[in-house]
N, C-alpha and C positions, 0 to 999 in steps of 0.2 A: 726508669722502670717503675719506681714507686708511684710516680704521678700517674702513669698509665693504669696501674692496678687500682689506684684510688678512683680514677675516673670510671673504670669499668664497674667497680663495686657500687659507685654512686648511681650508675645507670641501672644496675640490677635492682638496687633499693628503690629507685624511682619507679621501675616497672612493677615491683611488688606492691608499692603504694597504689598504683593505678588499678592493679588487679583487685586489691582490697576495696577500693572505692567502687569499682564495677560490681563486685559481689554484694556490697552494701546496697547499691541501687536496686539490684535484682531482688534482694530480700525485702526491701521496702515495697517494691511493686507487687511481689507475691503477697505480702501482708495487707497491702491495699486491696488486692483482689479478694482476700479472705474477708476483710471487713465489709467489702461491697456485697459479698454473698450473704454475710450475716445480717447486715442492715437492710439488704435488698433494695438499694437505692438505684433501681433500674427504672427508667421513666416509662417503659412500655408495659410494665406489669401494674395492674390496678390494686387498690387497697394496700398501699405500702405500709401505713401505720398499723392496720389490723394484722397484717402478716408478720410484721416485726414484733407486735405484742404477743401473738401466738407463739412465735419462735422463742421469745424470751421466757414465756411461761413453760414451754417444753424443756428449755434448758434448766430452769429452776426445779421442775419435777424430776428431771434426770439427776440433778445434784442431790435432791432429797432422797430419792430411791437409792442412789449410789452410796449415800452415807449410812443407810441401814444395812445393806449387803451388796455384794458384787452384782453387776448387771447380768452375769451369766446365770445366776440363780433364778432371776426373773425369767430368763429364756428357758431354763429347765422346767419351771412351773408352767410356762406357756406351752411348751412342748407336750407335757402331760395332759393339759386341759384340751388342747386342739386335737390330739390323737384320740382321746376319749370321746370327744364330740363327733369326730369322723366315724368312729366305731359304732356309736349309738345310732347315728344317722343311717349307716349301712344296715344295721340290724333292723331298723324300723322299715326301711325300703324293702328289704328282703322278706320280712314278715308279711307285708301287704301283698307282694307278688305271690307268695306261697298261698296265702288265703284266697287270692283270686283264682289260682289254679285248682285248689280244693273245692271252691264253690262251683266252678264251671264243671268239674268232674261229677259232683253230686247232683247237679241239675240235669245231667244226661243219664241218670240212672234208668235202667231198663233198655237202653240202646247200646248194645255191646260194641258195635263198630264205631259209633261216635265217641264212646268213652275211650276206646283204644286210640283213636286219632287225637283226642284231647290229651290223653296221658303221654303220648309220644311226641306230638308236634310242638307242644308247649315248651318242654326242655330243649328240643332240637332247635327251635327258633331262638331261644335265649342263648344257647351255646354258640350257635352260628353268629349271632349278633355280638357276643362277647369276643369271639375270635376275630371277626372282620373289623370291629371297631378298634380293638387294641392293636391289631397288626397294622392297620392303616394309619393310626395316630403315632404309635411308637412301637416298633417291632421288639424292643427290649422289655416290654411289659409282660410278656408271656411267662408262665411258670411261677414258681414260688418266690424267687428273688433272694432267698436266704443264701445260696451259694455265691451270688454276686456280691452281696453285702459282706460276707465273710472275706471275700477277696479284697474288697475295698478297705476293710478294717485291718487287713494284713499289710497294707501300705501301697497297694497298687492303685493307680489313678484310673478310674472308670467314670468319667463325668456324664456319659449318656444315661447311666442307670440312676442318676440323681437329678434328672431334669424335671421341669414342671410338666412338660408334655407326657412324660412317663408317669408322673403322679396322677394326672387327670385320666389317662388311658387305663391305668391299672385300677383305679378306683371304680370307674364306671363298668369296666369289664368284669371286675370281681363281683359287683352287685348282680350282674346277669348270670354269672356262674353259680353263685349261691342260690339264686332264685330258681335254678333248675331242680333244686331239692335233693333228696337222698337218692334219686335216680342216678345222678352223676356221682354222688357220694364224694364230694370234695369240700374242703374247709377254707378258712380265711387267715389262719395264724401266720403262716409264712409270708404271704403277700402283705399282710398288715404290718409285719415287722419291716418289710421293704418300704411301705408307705410312710411309716413313722421315721425311718431313716432319711427319706427324701425331705420330709418336713423339718427334721433336725438339721439337715444340711443348709437349708435356707435360713433357719433361725440362727445357725452359727454365723452366717454372713452378716445377719442383722446385729448380732451381738458384737462382732468385731467392729462394725461401724459405730455402734453406740459407745463403745469403749475408746474409740479413736485410735485403734491399733491397726497395724498392717494385717492384711488378710492371712490367716493361718491355714495350714493344711486341714481340709475337711475331715480327715481321718483322725480326729481328735476325740476329746471327751464327749462332745455332743452326739456323735454317731454311736458311740458305745452306749450312752444313756438312751438314745432313741430305740436301740434294739430291745432294751429292757422294758421301755414304755409300750412298745408294740404288743408284747405278750400281756402286760398288765392291763392294757385297755381292752383287750379281747375278752378276758375272763374276770377282770377285777382281782387279779392275783399278783400283787407287787413283789412278793418275796421270790416266787418261782420265776418271775420275769427277770429279776436281777441274776438269779442263778443260771437261767437260760443264756443271758448275755455273756456270762463268764465262761460257760461250758462250750457253747456252740459258736458264738460270734467272734470271740477274741482269742487269738493265739497267744497273746501276752496281755493279761489284764493288769492295768496299773491300779494300785491301791487308792490313788488320788481320785479315781472315778467311782469309788465305792459309794460314798455318801451322795454324790449327785445322782447316781442310778436309783438309789432308794428314794430320794426326795422326789424325783420326777415320776417314778413308778407309783409312789403313793398318791401323788396328785392325779395321775391318770386313773388309777383304780377308784379313788374317791369320787372323781367326777363321773365315771362310768356308772357307779352305784347310785349317785344322786339323780342322774338322768333317767335311770331305770325306775327309780321311785316316782319321779315326775310323770313318767309315761304310764304308771299304773302297773308295771310288770312286777314290782316288788313293793312290799309294804314298809320295809325298813332295810337297813344295811345288813344284808345277809349273803350267804354263799349263793353262787349262781345256780348250782344244782343241789338244793337243800335235801338232805336225806334224813331218815328217821331210824338210824341204827340204835340198838339198845346200849345204854351206858353201863348197865349193871354187870352183864357178862357178855362183852362184845365177841369174844372167841375163847375157846378152851385152850389150855396150855398145850395139849397134844396136837392142836391145829397148826402150830408154828412150823414143824417139819413139813406139813402139807402145803403151806404157803411157799416153802422152798421148792417143793416139787412143782407147784404151779409156775414158779419162776423158771425152772428148767424147761417146762412145756412151752412157755412164752418165748424163751430164748431159742428153742428149736424152731418154733413157728416163725420167728423173725429171720432166722437164717434162710428158711425156705422162701419167705417173702422177698428178702433182699436179693437172693439168687434170681428169682423170677424178674425182679425189677432191673437188675443189671443185664439180664439176658434180653429183655425187650428193648432196652436202650441201645444195646449193640445191634439188635435186629433192625431197628429203625435206621441206624446209621449205615447199615450195609445193604439193605434191601433197595434195589434200584427203583422199584415202583413206588414205594413209600417215600423215598427221597424226592422223586419228581412231584408226587402229590403234595407233600409238605412244603415244597419250595414254591409251588404255584397256586394250589387250591387248599389252603389251610382251613377255610371256613367249610368247604365241602367235606374234608376229612373229619372235622369236629361234628358235623351234622350226621355223618354216617355212623360214627362210633357211638354218639349219644342215642341215635335211633335204635341201635342194637341193644344198648344198655336199658333203654326205656321199654323196649319190647319184652326183654327178659323179666323186668320187674313189674309188668302189668298185673294189677291186683286180681284180676279174674283168671289168671293163669298161674305161672310159677311164682308170681309176686306174693300170693297169699301165704306162702311158706317162708317169706323173707321179711315180713312186717314192712312191706314197701310203702304203706300209706303213712308211716310215721316220718316226721322230719328228723333232721340231724339232732336237734335238741331233745326231741321226744324219744329217739332211740337210746340216747345216753341216760335219760331220766328213767326210762322203763327198765333198762338193764341194771341200774343201781337200786332197784326196789328191794326192800328187805324181806318181802314175803316169798314163800316157796311156791313156785308156779305149779309144781306137781300136785300140790294139794288144792290149789285154786282151779286147776283145769277140770275138776269134777263139778264145779259150780256152773250149772248151765246158764244161769242168769247173767253171769259175767261174760260168758262166751257169746251170748246172743246180743248183749248190749256193750259193744267195744268202746263206745264213747264215754263210758263211766271212768275208765282208766286206760292209759296208753299201753300198759303191759299186756292187756287182754288181746292185743294183736298177735302176741307170741304164742298164745294158747288157742287161737281160733281153729287150728287144725286138730285140737284135742291132745296133741303130744308136743310139749315144749322142746323135748330133746331133738325131735325131727326138725322143728323149725330152726333151732339154733345151729344144728349141724349143717343143714342146707344153706343157712345164711353164711356160715363160715366158708363153706366150699365155694359158693357162688361169688361172694364178695372178694375172695382172694384174687381171682383172675380179673374180676371187674375193676377192682381198685388198681391193679397193675396196668390194665388197659387204659383206665382213665388218666393215669399219670402221663400218657403220651399226648394228651390233648394240648394244642398250642394256644392256650388261653390262660389268663391269670387265675391261679388256683393254689390252695394250700393242701398239704398232705398230712399234717400232724393229727388233726381232729379225726379223720377217718381211721387212721391207725390206732388212735386212742380208743375209739368205739369198737374196732375189731378186737383189740385186746380185752375190752370189757365183755364182749360176747364169749371169748375163750374162757375167761374167768367165770362167767355166768354158767356156762355149760358144765364146767368143772365143779362149781359150787352146788348146782342142782343135783348132779350125780352123787356128790359126797353127802348132801342132805338126805337124799333118798336112801342111800346105803346105811347111813348112821341111824336113820329113823326106823327102818324096816329090817335091818340085819344085825347091826351092832347093838344098838340100844332099843329095846322094845318098850321101854318106859315112856309113855306119852307125856308125862309131866315134866320131862327134862326140857331145858331151853333148846329150841331147834337151832341148827346151824344156819347162819345168815349167808345166803348166796350172794347178796349185794356186796358184802365185804370182799368176796373172792372176785367179783366183777371189777371192783375198784382196784384191787391189787393186780389183776390181769391187765387192766388198762394202763396202769403205770409201768408194769414190767414189760409189756410188749412194745409200747411206744418208746420207752427208755432204751430197750435193746435195738430197736430200729434206728434210733438217732444216736446211740452210744452216749447217752446222758443219764444223769440221775435227777434232773429237774422235774421230770414227769411225776416222780414220787411226791414231791412237795406240791406240785400243781394239783394232783389228785386230792390232797388234803385241803388245799385252799378252795378248790371248786365245790367241795361237798361240806366243808366245815367239820369234817370228822377227824378228830385227833386220836380216837381210840384205836384205830387201825394203823397208826404211824409205824410201829415196829414191823409188823408183818408185810406191809406195803414196801418198806425200804428193803427188807430182806429179799422179797421176790424180785425187786428191781435190780438189786446187786447180783443175784444169781443169774438173772437173765442177761445182764450186761457182761458178766464173766464168760458166759457161753457165746454170746454174739461177738465179743471182741477177740476171741481166741483165733489164732491163725492170721492175724493182721487183716481181718476182713474189713472192707470200707463200709462206713455207715451210709445211710440214705443220702445225706447231703454230700458226702464224699463222692458217691457214685454220680450224682448230678454234676459236680464240679469236674470230674474226669470226663464225663460224656460231653460236656460243653467246652472242654479243653481250657478251663480257666486256670490262670497262673496262681493257683493256691497250693503252696508247697506242702502243708500238712496232709492234704488230700492225695497229692502225688506220692507221698511217702507211704501211704497205706497200700497202694496198688503196686508200688515198686520200692521196697525198702533199700535197695542198693543205691538209690539216689542220695541217701544220706552220706555216702562216702565219696561222692563226686567232688574232686577239688575244683575250686573256682578258677584256677588257672587254665583248665581245659575248656571252659565255656565262656571265659571272659572275652568280650569283644575288643576291637582295636582301641588303643588309647586315644582319648579325646584331646582337645587343645590344652596346652600348658603355657605358662609364662615363666621366663627366666627373671632373675632378680634385677637384671640390668635392662629390662624391657622399657621401651619408650611408648609414647602415645600411639604410634602407628601399630605396634604389635598388640597393644591393649585394645584398640578399636577393632582390630581384626578378630581377636578372640571373642569380644562381646557380640560381634555380628555372626559368628559361626556356632555359638553354643548358647544354651539357656540355663546352664547350671548356676546355682546361687553361690557355690564355693568353687573357686578356680585354683588348681594346684600350682604352686610356685616352686621351681627347681633352681639349682645353682646355675647351671648352664644347660643348653639344649643338648650338648654332647654328653655331659656326665649324667644327666637326669637324676641327680641327687635331690631328693625331696626335702625342701626347707619348711614347708607349711602350706597354708592356703590363705586366700584373700577373698573377702566378700565381693559380690558383684556391685553392690552400692558403693564400696570404696573405690572400685575401678572407675565408676562413672564420675565420682568426685575428682579422681585423679585427672580425668580427661577435661573436666571443667576448669581446673586450675591451670592446666597446660594450654588452654585455648588462648590464642593470640599472644603467646609468649615467644619471645625471640630465642631465649635459652631454654630448651626443653629439659625437664628433669626426668630422672629415671624412677622406676617403680619403687625401688628400695629407699629412695630419698624422701618420699611423701607418704607411703602406705606402710602400715604395720602388718607384718606377716604373722598370722596366727599359727602357733605350733599345732601339729596333729597329735592328739592324745591317743587315738586308737588307729592302728595300722593293721592291715591284713597281709598275710603271705599267700603266695600262689597255691600253697598246700592246704589252706583253709577250705573247708567244705562249703558247699552252697547252703546247706542247712545252718551252719554256724554263722555265715555271713548274713543270712536272712534274719536269724535271731538277733544278732547284734544291731542290725539296721532297725529292727522293730523296737527293741528295748530302748535304744538311744534316741529314737524318734528323730533321727538326723536325715539330711538330704543326700549325703554321699559318704562313702568310705574309700580310702586310698589303699591300693594293693602295691606293696613294695617288696623287692627282693634285694637284700644286702644294701638297703638304703636307696636303691634306685626305683623310680616310679615305674610300675608295670601296667597299671590301669586304674580306672575309677569305677566304683560300683555305686550307681544311683538307682532310684526306684524304677525309672524306665528301663535301665539296663537289667535290673533284677526281674522285671516283668518279661523282658525278652528271653532271658535265660530259662525262666520257668516255662514259658510258652514253647521253647525249643525242646525242653525235657518232656512236656506233655505231648508234643507231636511225635516224639520217639517211642512213646508207649504203644 
């Protein structure tokens, strides 16, 4: 018996030595292939020496750059520079198209019918082109893109929204949308955040290749940084861009992403300002909408409660706007005629809606009471003017020569109160209607301007009352209506989006720090009113309408979902391995699932969870058992990793989602009394949230 056992052990040792030799040969062949690729000794490719010299230089450059700082920091800087360049190029293209429209309209002066056709057909053609081009190239390019990016950053995999075709379609379509002008009254902030995220996704892949690491999840630091860079590159405002990324985009913001966000946002903002200087739009590095508020006495102490009242007014207005927005989204989803038109003739729908909007804003009709000749930038610049329009409206030379200053368009009718009131009434339903257009468009800047108009009307009325009723002394410093316009813009846009970053954005856009306290006060009061009653924000309403699996948005419309146990919505248990599994069972599990971590139980009957094992370890296990006579078991060759975090069936979906997001893991195991009940992965979480969204 001892001889037999000795012979058997010798055979086993001999088999192990052969396996080791075979593995060494494979490693040598793989290393030879790597050397062949590096030296490029392939006879069918020309210039072998030149290419090898270039590759050697690139390797040395990478080593030198890597010794200074990590490669990811170069990718962060590249992201800021590229996004700022795309933003500048878009602004340049849009400005040329807007000037062409204004030139053509001015050349037709005296021909009312031709001017009407020019005013309406130009934006109609651009909007139809934007819709048809974006929908034909990539149907996912329509809309803002912020709700989708929020969903991606929450952990849900949506690769179609980060594709190159989507990037190209959204960029070209957004240029056409912005070139339609203030007639359509749409912006670029949201889509540009989406564009920056798509650029960041591909830079993230490049960064992982340069570092020689395995591909990581794209929902990492690069996408969080890209969201901040998108805002910073639009306005040259890095601080508010980072705060926007923290408030709007990330449900769980990691502190390790804090410095990269500021670094990339600063690179993007600086590049944007330098390009603006190069083009002649700015003389130096200054705010995008430079104002001339008085620094001696920017506001009286008694005005602070008045700013709080303005915040209440903006909060109430945001509730009305959000109600109308949710209503029209529901109407579009339930109206059979609109469903059919939007499913087959999207370009026709865009053309019809834009024709209606352009007809209403025609300058020779109702448009003269809405300052319709002004562009988006001119609208905001004129509303932030520090002079009182009521005193300037008596200056006939200003009214007859509107080209001297943009704000003269508001007093062309002789009564700025009438123009501002009519503007607010008409733009409310026009903006709500424009949000239904199936084209790339942003909705933050129009809301920002609408809030500025509310503050301007409030400030003009207060200035008139204080000058003619309260204080009859003409030597007193007059009230600045532009400060109220700035506070109204921050308060209304902050209430609509349920954020505080617009308050900081208002300061960075204008360079005014004197009104920091009243602007923040108005924004806080407006947010308090808008958030009461668990009302969903603008982006939450879009996520709910599109049925995106974004849990924070679902909780806004249905708070009871926070108490739903995961055991009620957990799907069937996936494949598992027992500790005594062999190569056949391992191969079957690898063929039937794509999880990176496979649960290991004691036996299939008991289902007692022992831990998990990586997919790569299972593949190594199969390689070692290949061509072996005596097959080994899983527990003999692989180390089973213990599970540090386990969920119970009573754990709520909200808690499971939060744990999965904070740990940045691929899967969580649900156990009951030590027995495996199921596995929660990101695809499984997406399915659960999609089911919850369908039930609403």
